[in-house]
PyMOL CGO cylinders between C-alpha atoms (Angstrom):
from pymol import cmd
from pymol.cgo import CYLINDER

trace = [
    CYLINDER, -8.72, 11.04, 26.84, -11.37, 11.09, 23.96, 0.3, 1, 1, 1, 1, 1, 1,
    CYLINDER, -11.37, 11.09, 23.96, -9.97, 11.98, 20.98, 0.3, 1, 1, 1, 1, 1, 1,
    CYLINDER, -9.97, 11.98, 20.98, -11.64, 12.56, 17.63, 0.3, 1, 1, 1, 1, 1, 1,
    CYLINDER, -11.64, 12.56, 17.63, -10.04, 12.44, 14.48, 0.3, 1, 1, 1, 1, 1, 1,
    CYLINDER, -10.04, 12.44, 14.48, -10.97, 14.44, 11.44, 0.3, 1, 1, 1, 1, 1, 1,
    CYLINDER, -10.97, 14.44, 11.44, -10.12, 14.19, 7.29, 0.3, 1, 1, 1, 1, 1, 1,
    CYLINDER, -10.12, 14.19, 7.29, -12.42, 14.86, 4.77, 0.3, 1, 1, 1, 1, 1, 1,
    CYLINDER, -12.42, 14.86, 4.77, -13.87, 11.98, 3.91, 0.3, 1, 1, 1, 1, 1, 1,
    CYLINDER, -13.87, 11.98, 3.91, -13.35, 9.22, 6.91, 0.3, 1, 1, 1, 1, 1, 1,
    CYLINDER, -13.35, 9.22, 6.91, -12.00, 6.55, 4.60, 0.3, 1, 1, 1, 1, 1, 1,
    CYLINDER, -12.00, 6.55, 4.60, -8.24, 7.17, 4.45, 0.3, 1, 1, 1, 1, 1, 1,
    CYLINDER, -8.24, 7.17, 4.45, -6.14, 9.44, 7.29, 0.3, 1, 1, 1, 1, 1, 1,
    CYLINDER, -6.14, 9.44, 7.29, -8.52, 9.82, 10.10, 0.3, 1, 1, 1, 1, 1, 1,
    CYLINDER, -8.52, 9.82, 10.10, -9.78, 6.03, 10.38, 0.3, 1, 1, 1, 1, 1, 1,
    CYLINDER, -9.78, 6.03, 10.38, -6.02, 5.25, 9.83, 0.3, 1, 1, 1, 1, 1, 1,
    CYLINDER, -6.02, 5.25, 9.83, -5.29, 6.87, 12.50, 0.3, 1, 1, 1, 1, 1, 1,
    CYLINDER, -5.29, 6.87, 12.50, -8.03, 6.20, 14.71, 0.3, 1, 1, 1, 1, 1, 1,
    CYLINDER, -8.03, 6.20, 14.71, -6.40, 2.60, 14.15, 0.3, 1, 1, 1, 1, 1, 1,
    CYLINDER, -6.40, 2.60, 14.15, -2.97, 3.32, 15.04, 0.3, 1, 1, 1, 1, 1, 1,
    CYLINDER, -2.97, 3.32, 15.04, -3.95, 4.55, 18.35, 0.3, 1, 1, 1, 1, 1, 1,
    CYLINDER, -3.95, 4.55, 18.35, -6.22, 2.19, 19.26, 0.3, 1, 1, 1, 1, 1, 1,
    CYLINDER, -6.22, 2.19, 19.26, -3.48, -0.43, 18.39, 0.3, 1, 1, 1, 1, 1, 1,
    CYLINDER, -3.48, -0.43, 18.39, -0.97, 1.53, 20.15, 0.3, 1, 1, 1, 1, 1, 1,
    CYLINDER, -0.97, 1.53, 20.15, -3.29, 1.53, 23.56, 0.3, 1, 1, 1, 1, 1, 1,
    CYLINDER, -3.29, 1.53, 23.56, -4.26, -2.20, 23.13, 0.3, 1, 1, 1, 1, 1, 1,
    CYLINDER, -4.26, -2.20, 23.13, -0.65, -3.39, 23.11, 0.3, 1, 1, 1, 1, 1, 1,
    CYLINDER, -0.65, -3.39, 23.11, 0.13, -1.11, 25.95, 0.3, 1, 1, 1, 1, 1, 1,
    CYLINDER, 0.13, -1.11, 25.95, -2.98, -1.68, 28.21, 0.3, 1, 1, 1, 1, 1, 1,
    CYLINDER, -2.98, -1.68, 28.21, -4.18, 1.82, 28.09, 0.3, 1, 1, 1, 1, 1, 1,
    CYLINDER, -4.18, 1.82, 28.09, -7.37, 2.78, 28.89, 0.3, 1, 1, 1, 1, 1, 1,
    CYLINDER, -7.37, 2.78, 28.89, -6.85, 5.89, 29.47, 0.3, 1, 1, 1, 1, 1, 1,
    CYLINDER, -6.85, 5.89, 29.47, -7.36, 6.96, 25.87, 0.3, 1, 1, 1, 1, 1, 1,
    CYLINDER, -7.36, 6.96, 25.87, -10.75, 6.67, 23.44, 0.3, 1, 1, 1, 1, 1, 1,
    CYLINDER, -10.75, 6.67, 23.44, -11.01, 7.31, 20.29, 0.3, 1, 1, 1, 1, 1, 1,
    CYLINDER, -11.01, 7.31, 20.29, -12.97, 7.67, 17.01, 0.3, 1, 1, 1, 1, 1, 1,
    CYLINDER, -12.97, 7.67, 17.01, -12.91, 9.05, 13.66, 0.3, 1, 1, 1, 1, 1, 1,
    CYLINDER, -12.91, 9.05, 13.66, -15.43, 11.13, 11.39, 0.3, 1, 1, 1, 1, 1, 1,
    CYLINDER, -15.43, 11.13, 11.39, -15.30, 13.23, 8.10, 0.3, 1, 1, 1, 1, 1, 1,
    CYLINDER, -15.30, 13.23, 8.10, -15.93, 16.89, 7.54, 0.3, 1, 1, 1, 1, 1, 1,
    CYLINDER, -15.93, 16.89, 7.54, -18.70, 15.95, 4.51, 0.3, 1, 1, 1, 1, 1, 1,
    CYLINDER, -18.70, 15.95, 4.51, -20.74, 12.77, 3.97, 0.3, 1, 1, 1, 1, 1, 1,
    CYLINDER, -20.74, 12.77, 3.97, -19.31, 11.36, 0.72, 0.3, 1, 1, 1, 1, 1, 1,
    CYLINDER, -19.31, 11.36, 0.72, -18.76, 8.09, 1.90, 0.3, 1, 1, 1, 1, 1, 1,
    CYLINDER, -18.76, 8.09, 1.90, -21.40, 7.73, 4.92, 0.3, 1, 1, 1, 1, 1, 1,
    CYLINDER, -21.40, 7.73, 4.92, -21.63, 3.73, 6.22, 0.3, 1, 1, 1, 1, 1, 1,
    CYLINDER, -21.63, 3.73, 6.22, -18.35, 2.70, 3.97, 0.3, 1, 1, 1, 1, 1, 1,
    CYLINDER, -18.35, 2.70, 3.97, -15.68, 0.78, 5.07, 0.3, 1, 1, 1, 1, 1, 1,
    CYLINDER, -15.68, 0.78, 5.07, -11.96, 2.82, 4.76, 0.3, 1, 1, 1, 1, 1, 1,
    CYLINDER, -11.96, 2.82, 4.76, -10.41, 3.18, 1.28, 0.3, 1, 1, 1, 1, 1, 1,
    CYLINDER, -10.41, 3.18, 1.28, -9.12, -0.54, 0.08, 0.3, 1, 1, 1, 1, 1, 1,
    CYLINDER, -9.12, -0.54, 0.08, -6.00, 1.03, -0.21, 0.3, 1, 1, 1, 1, 1, 1,
    CYLINDER, -6.00, 1.03, -0.21, -5.61, 2.11, 3.49, 0.3, 1, 1, 1, 1, 1, 1,
    CYLINDER, -5.61, 2.11, 3.49, -7.40, -1.22, 4.33, 0.3, 1, 1, 1, 1, 1, 1,
    CYLINDER, -7.40, -1.22, 4.33, -4.10, -2.84, 2.91, 0.3, 1, 1, 1, 1, 1, 1,
    CYLINDER, -4.10, -2.84, 2.91, -1.31, -0.75, 4.35, 0.3, 1, 1, 1, 1, 1, 1,
    CYLINDER, -1.31, -0.75, 4.35, -3.04, -1.17, 8.04, 0.3, 1, 1, 1, 1, 1, 1,
    CYLINDER, -3.04, -1.17, 8.04, -3.20, -4.64, 7.74, 0.3, 1, 1, 1, 1, 1, 1,
    CYLINDER, -3.20, -4.64, 7.74, 0.52, -5.05, 6.34, 0.3, 1, 1, 1, 1, 1, 1,
    CYLINDER, 0.52, -5.05, 6.34, 1.61, -2.82, 9.64, 0.3, 1, 1, 1, 1, 1, 1,
    CYLINDER, 1.61, -2.82, 9.64, -1.28, -5.79, 11.62, 0.3, 1, 1, 1, 1, 1, 1,
    CYLINDER, -1.28, -5.79, 11.62, -3.91, -3.07, 11.98, 0.3, 1, 1, 1, 1, 1, 1,
    CYLINDER, -3.91, -3.07, 11.98, -7.18, -3.90, 11.10, 0.3, 1, 1, 1, 1, 1, 1,
    CYLINDER, -7.18, -3.90, 11.10, -9.45, -1.07, 10.14, 0.3, 1, 1, 1, 1, 1, 1,
    CYLINDER, -9.45, -1.07, 10.14, -11.43, -3.11, 7.48, 0.3, 1, 1, 1, 1, 1, 1,
    CYLINDER, -11.43, -3.11, 7.48, -14.78, -3.20, 9.91, 0.3, 1, 1, 1, 1, 1, 1,
    CYLINDER, -14.78, -3.20, 9.91, -14.69, 0.84, 10.43, 0.3, 1, 1, 1, 1, 1, 1,
    CYLINDER, -14.69, 0.84, 10.43, -17.47, 2.77, 8.80, 0.3, 1, 1, 1, 1, 1, 1,
    CYLINDER, -17.47, 2.77, 8.80, -17.36, 6.11, 7.41, 0.3, 1, 1, 1, 1, 1, 1,
    CYLINDER, -17.36, 6.11, 7.41, -19.41, 8.91, 9.08, 0.3, 1, 1, 1, 1, 1, 1,
    CYLINDER, -19.41, 8.91, 9.08, -19.86, 12.85, 9.22, 0.3, 1, 1, 1, 1, 1, 1,
    CYLINDER, -19.86, 12.85, 9.22, -18.79, 14.89, 12.01, 0.3, 1, 1, 1, 1, 1, 1,
    CYLINDER, -18.79, 14.89, 12.01, -21.80, 16.25, 14.14, 0.3, 1, 1, 1, 1, 1, 1,
    CYLINDER, -21.80, 16.25, 14.14, -22.76, 19.04, 16.78, 0.3, 1, 1, 1, 1, 1, 1,
    CYLINDER, -22.76, 19.04, 16.78, -22.69, 16.24, 19.51, 0.3, 1, 1, 1, 1, 1, 1,
    CYLINDER, -22.69, 16.24, 19.51, -18.79, 15.53, 18.88, 0.3, 1, 1, 1, 1, 1, 1,
    CYLINDER, -18.79, 15.53, 18.88, -17.60, 19.01, 20.19, 0.3, 1, 1, 1, 1, 1, 1,
    CYLINDER, -17.60, 19.01, 20.19, -19.41, 17.96, 23.38, 0.3, 1, 1, 1, 1, 1, 1,
    CYLINDER, -19.41, 17.96, 23.38, -18.77, 14.07, 23.75, 0.3, 1, 1, 1, 1, 1, 1,
    CYLINDER, -18.77, 14.07, 23.75, -14.66, 14.51, 22.89, 0.3, 1, 1, 1, 1, 1, 1,
    CYLINDER, -14.66, 14.51, 22.89, -12.07, 16.28, 24.51, 0.3, 1, 1, 1, 1, 1, 1,
    CYLINDER, -12.07, 16.28, 24.51, -9.95, 17.09, 21.17, 0.3, 1, 1, 1, 1, 1, 1,
    CYLINDER, -9.95, 17.09, 21.17, -10.82, 17.18, 17.98, 0.3, 1, 1, 1, 1, 1, 1,
    CYLINDER, -10.82, 17.18, 17.98, -7.79, 16.53, 15.62, 0.3, 1, 1, 1, 1, 1, 1,
    CYLINDER, -7.79, 16.53, 15.62, -7.55, 17.60, 12.08, 0.3, 1, 1, 1, 1, 1, 1,
    CYLINDER, -7.55, 17.60, 12.08, -5.23, 15.90, 9.38, 0.3, 1, 1, 1, 1, 1, 1,
    CYLINDER, -5.23, 15.90, 9.38, -4.51, 19.27, 7.56, 0.3, 1, 1, 1, 1, 1, 1,
    CYLINDER, -4.51, 19.27, 7.56, -4.84, 23.05, 8.30, 0.3, 1, 1, 1, 1, 1, 1,
    CYLINDER, -4.84, 23.05, 8.30, -8.24, 23.00, 5.75, 0.3, 1, 1, 1, 1, 1, 1,
    CYLINDER, -8.24, 23.00, 5.75, -9.65, 20.79, 8.05, 0.3, 1, 1, 1, 1, 1, 1,
    CYLINDER, -9.65, 20.79, 8.05, -8.86, 23.09, 11.34, 0.3, 1, 1, 1, 1, 1, 1,
    CYLINDER, -8.86, 23.09, 11.34, -10.69, 25.99, 9.65, 0.3, 1, 1, 1, 1, 1, 1,
    CYLINDER, -10.69, 25.99, 9.65, -13.60, 24.29, 8.37, 0.3, 1, 1, 1, 1, 1, 1,
    CYLINDER, -13.60, 24.29, 8.37, -14.01, 22.93, 12.38, 0.3, 1, 1, 1, 1, 1, 1,
    CYLINDER, -14.01, 22.93, 12.38, -13.31, 26.26, 13.36, 0.3, 1, 1, 1, 1, 1, 1,
    CYLINDER, -13.31, 26.26, 13.36, -16.25, 27.77, 11.15, 0.3, 1, 1, 1, 1, 1, 1,
    CYLINDER, -16.25, 27.77, 11.15, -18.46, 24.32, 12.64, 0.3, 1, 1, 1, 1, 1, 1,
    CYLINDER, -18.46, 24.32, 12.64, -18.31, 25.04, 15.95, 0.3, 1, 1, 1, 1, 1, 1,
    CYLINDER, -18.31, 25.04, 15.95, -16.35, 28.11, 18.15, 0.3, 1, 1, 1, 1, 1, 1,
    CYLINDER, -16.35, 28.11, 18.15, -14.99, 25.73, 20.87, 0.3, 1, 1, 1, 1, 1, 1,
    CYLINDER, -14.99, 25.73, 20.87, -11.48, 26.08, 19.40, 0.3, 1, 1, 1, 1, 1, 1,
    CYLINDER, -11.48, 26.08, 19.40, -10.00, 25.61, 22.52, 0.3, 1, 1, 1, 1, 1, 1,
    CYLINDER, -10.00, 25.61, 22.52, -10.53, 21.60, 21.61, 0.3, 1, 1, 1, 1, 1, 1,
    CYLINDER, -10.53, 21.60, 21.61, -9.34, 21.87, 18.06, 0.3, 1, 1, 1, 1, 1, 1,
    CYLINDER, -9.34, 21.87, 18.06, -5.86, 20.90, 17.10, 0.3, 1, 1, 1, 1, 1, 1,
    CYLINDER, -5.86, 20.90, 17.10, -3.54, 20.01, 13.92, 0.3, 1, 1, 1, 1, 1, 1,
    CYLINDER, -3.54, 20.01, 13.92, -2.70, 16.31, 13.83, 0.3, 1, 1, 1, 1, 1, 1,
    CYLINDER, -2.70, 16.31, 13.83, 1.22, 16.81, 13.16, 0.3, 1, 1, 1, 1, 1, 1,
    CYLINDER, 1.22, 16.81, 13.16, 1.71, 19.18, 16.02, 0.3, 1, 1, 1, 1, 1, 1,
    CYLINDER, 1.71, 19.18, 16.02, 1.90, 16.54, 18.41, 0.3, 1, 1, 1, 1, 1, 1,
    CYLINDER, 1.90, 16.54, 18.41, 5.22, 15.93, 17.48, 0.3, 1, 1, 1, 1, 1, 1,
    CYLINDER, 5.22, 15.93, 17.48, 8.05, 18.14, 17.07, 0.3, 1, 1, 1, 1, 1, 1,
    CYLINDER, 8.05, 18.14, 17.07, 9.59, 16.66, 13.69, 0.3, 1, 1, 1, 1, 1, 1,
    CYLINDER, 9.59, 16.66, 13.69, 6.51, 18.19, 11.87, 0.3, 1, 1, 1, 1, 1, 1,
    CYLINDER, 6.51, 18.19, 11.87, 4.69, 20.18, 13.62, 0.3, 1, 1, 1, 1, 1, 1,
    CYLINDER, 4.69, 20.18, 13.62, 2.65, 22.85, 11.70, 0.3, 1, 1, 1, 1, 1, 1,
    CYLINDER, 2.65, 22.85, 11.70, 2.49, 20.40, 8.38, 0.3, 1, 1, 1, 1, 1, 1,
    CYLINDER, 2.49, 20.40, 8.38, -0.04, 18.38, 7.13, 0.3, 1, 1, 1, 1, 1, 1,
    CYLINDER, -0.04, 18.38, 7.13, -1.16, 14.59, 6.80, 0.3, 1, 1, 1, 1, 1, 1,
    CYLINDER, -1.16, 14.59, 6.80, -1.20, 14.58, 2.84, 0.3, 1, 1, 1, 1, 1, 1,
    CYLINDER, -1.20, 14.58, 2.84, -4.31, 13.16, 1.48, 0.3, 1, 1, 1, 1, 1, 1,
    CYLINDER, -4.31, 13.16, 1.48, -3.62, 9.71, -0.66, 0.3, 1, 1, 1, 1, 1, 1,
    CYLINDER, -3.62, 9.71, -0.66, -6.75, 9.30, -2.21, 0.3, 1, 1, 1, 1, 1, 1,
    CYLINDER, -6.75, 9.30, -2.21, -5.88, 10.45, -6.01, 0.3, 1, 1, 1, 1, 1, 1,
    CYLINDER, -5.88, 10.45, -6.01, -2.34, 8.72, -5.14, 0.3, 1, 1, 1, 1, 1, 1,
    CYLINDER, -2.34, 8.72, -5.14, -1.09, 5.22, -5.78, 0.3, 1, 1, 1, 1, 1, 1,
    CYLINDER, -1.09, 5.22, -5.78, -0.31, 2.74, -3.30, 0.3, 1, 1, 1, 1, 1, 1,
    CYLINDER, -0.31, 2.74, -3.30, 3.14, 4.28, -1.90, 0.3, 1, 1, 1, 1, 1, 1,
    CYLINDER, 3.14, 4.28, -1.90, 1.27, 7.68, -1.24, 0.3, 1, 1, 1, 1, 1, 1,
    CYLINDER, 1.27, 7.68, -1.24, -1.06, 5.49, 1.34, 0.3, 1, 1, 1, 1, 1, 1,
    CYLINDER, -1.06, 5.49, 1.34, 2.41, 3.83, 2.76, 0.3, 1, 1, 1, 1, 1, 1,
    CYLINDER, 2.41, 3.83, 2.76, 3.61, 7.72, 3.30, 0.3, 1, 1, 1, 1, 1, 1,
    CYLINDER, 3.61, 7.72, 3.30, 0.77, 8.80, 4.78, 0.3, 1, 1, 1, 1, 1, 1,
    CYLINDER, 0.77, 8.80, 4.78, 0.73, 6.02, 7.06, 0.3, 1, 1, 1, 1, 1, 1,
    CYLINDER, 0.73, 6.02, 7.06, 4.21, 6.24, 8.35, 0.3, 1, 1, 1, 1, 1, 1,
    CYLINDER, 4.21, 6.24, 8.35, 3.78, 9.58, 8.66, 0.3, 1, 1, 1, 1, 1, 1,
    CYLINDER, 3.78, 9.58, 8.66, -0.03, 9.08, 10.82, 0.3, 1, 1, 1, 1, 1, 1,
    CYLINDER, -0.03, 9.08, 10.82, 2.20, 6.76, 12.88, 0.3, 1, 1, 1, 1, 1, 1,
    CYLINDER, 2.20, 6.76, 12.88, 4.74, 9.09, 14.00, 0.3, 1, 1, 1, 1, 1, 1,
    CYLINDER, 4.74, 9.09, 14.00, 1.77, 11.73, 14.87, 0.3, 1, 1, 1, 1, 1, 1,
    CYLINDER, 1.77, 11.73, 14.87, -0.57, 8.74, 16.95, 0.3, 1, 1, 1, 1, 1, 1,
    CYLINDER, -0.57, 8.74, 16.95, 2.40, 7.55, 18.82, 0.3, 1, 1, 1, 1, 1, 1,
    CYLINDER, 2.40, 7.55, 18.82, 3.23, 10.81, 19.84, 0.3, 1, 1, 1, 1, 1, 1,
    CYLINDER, 3.23, 10.81, 19.84, -0.06, 11.15, 20.80, 0.3, 1, 1, 1, 1, 1, 1,
    CYLINDER, -0.06, 11.15, 20.80, -0.75, 8.34, 22.90, 0.3, 1, 1, 1, 1, 1, 1,
    CYLINDER, -0.75, 8.34, 22.90, 2.82, 9.29, 24.81, 0.3, 1, 1, 1, 1, 1, 1,
    CYLINDER, 2.82, 9.29, 24.81, 1.15, 12.11, 25.36, 0.3, 1, 1, 1, 1, 1, 1,
    CYLINDER, 1.15, 12.11, 25.36, -2.27, 11.50, 26.74, 0.3, 1, 1, 1, 1, 1, 1,
    CYLINDER, -2.27, 11.50, 26.74, -1.58, 8.23, 28.53, 0.3, 1, 1, 1, 1, 1, 1,
]
cmd.load_cgo(trace, "trace")
């Protein structure tokens, strides 16, 4: 299963999701899940994730420091089985961008406890906002891996 995680600029939520899923797959020696991340906009093209995202991921033994932000492109809809947005705004924009709506999912819809909820954007917040977002993404990532392994 090839998964693409989407957030606004590809420096906070989506690289965190990519890093957590890759870490879980590595620990479980799963090769059935391949993932990447991208942003809806080119605000941060080529940049590393937000330093606060890197710090929280590192604190949880996940290295996302070498990831580089990129913008989603039309080929992604052909190259990935699922395009997973972090919030409802991403879902709406993804559906406008490409009409392969069967490939588009909301990240937390893979959970029972947080179904139909958004992963909040911590970008304008404090470090504790990044910690809360990380914990929420970890729950979703664990459910995603469990579903597709």
